[in-house]
N, C-alpha and C positions, 0 to 999 in steps of 0.2 A: 502494501497502498505506501502510495505516496504521503509523505509529510504537508499538510494545510499550511500555504505556504504566513506567517507571520505578517504582523500587519504593524506600519509603524505606529503610534499610536501617538497623537499631535497634542504635544502638553509643553507649556513655557513658548514667550517668541519665537517665529519663524526663527530657520538659518539663514542664514546667507547664504546666498550662492555659492559655489563652490569656484575657489580661485583659481583663472587657468597664470601656469609660469609661464614667463617672459620668454619669448622667443619658440611657445609651440601656436599650433592655428589653434582658434577656438571652434570646438564642433559650433557649435552654431551656425558657419557660417558654411561651413562646407554641399550644404542643398540649396543654397545661391549662388553658387564660384561661376555658373556661365551670367547671369542672368549681371552676378560685378564685374566680369567681364566687358560683356555690353556695355555695359555703365561705360566703365572706364576710356574704352574704346569708341565712345560717343560725345564723351568730354572732347577725349583730347583732340578731335577733330575742331571740336567745336571752336578750342581753343587757340585751335591753327590756323580760324579763318582771320580775314580782317574788324579789326573792332568794330561793332556798331552796326556789322552786317546780321539783316536779321531776314525771320523767312517772305518779310512784304520787302527787304532790298529786290533781293533774288527771284521771286514774282516780278514783281514792277519790270526788274532789267530783263526779264524773260516772255516777258510782251512786245508785240510782234510794235515797230514804231509805226503802224499807220490804226492801229487802235488804242497804244499810247495818246496818238493826236485827238482823234476820238473820244477821247475820257477828259482830255484837257480843255476840248472846245466846249465841252458840255456842260463840266465844270467850270467856266467861264473864268479861266484864266487868259488874262488881254496878250500875248506872244506866248501860245502852244508853240512855236516851231521851235525859241530860245527855251521852250522850257523842257522840248523832249530828251536833251542827256544827258537832263539832270537826274540821281540817286533821288530815292525815295526822298531820302532825310533831309534832303536838301530843301526839298520845297516847304514851306510854310506852316504852320499848321491852319490855314484855315481853308489851306490849299489839298491838305490834304483829307480838310474833314468833303471840302465838295466834293473828293474824286468818291471818298467812300462811299455818300449818298448816289454819286452816280451810278458805280458799280451794286447797290443796293436794288438800286431801281431795274437797271439792267438784267440782274438776275429773279426777279420778281417775275416780269417781264419774261425771260425769255423759260423762267418751268413753267409758265402756260402752255407754250409748244408739247405738243407731244404728234402731232400728226404732222408736221414737218420732217421730223426727226425718224420717223420708221422707212 
């Protein structure tokens, strides 16, 4: 017959967690090793990018010039030709707000188009 395992009684204050000696890996991280490596790679690649480069910058620079021209014209910029080559963060806050509003309006209008996409 197997002996029943003894249950530890919890009397008194809780025991502190076991101390892991310096130089030994923490067993908690073993299950998260792959994800931690992915995050390390992601953060190191983000740190290597030029300062201030955001998703907005990448999206703005990826837009075709003609589409940028239409956006800037609709947003009411006085000189869209001169503004075409600017980076996203070089526009004043008011201009960026206007461009975002135009984009949201375009997305709502294009969202309603189903038959033309088939």
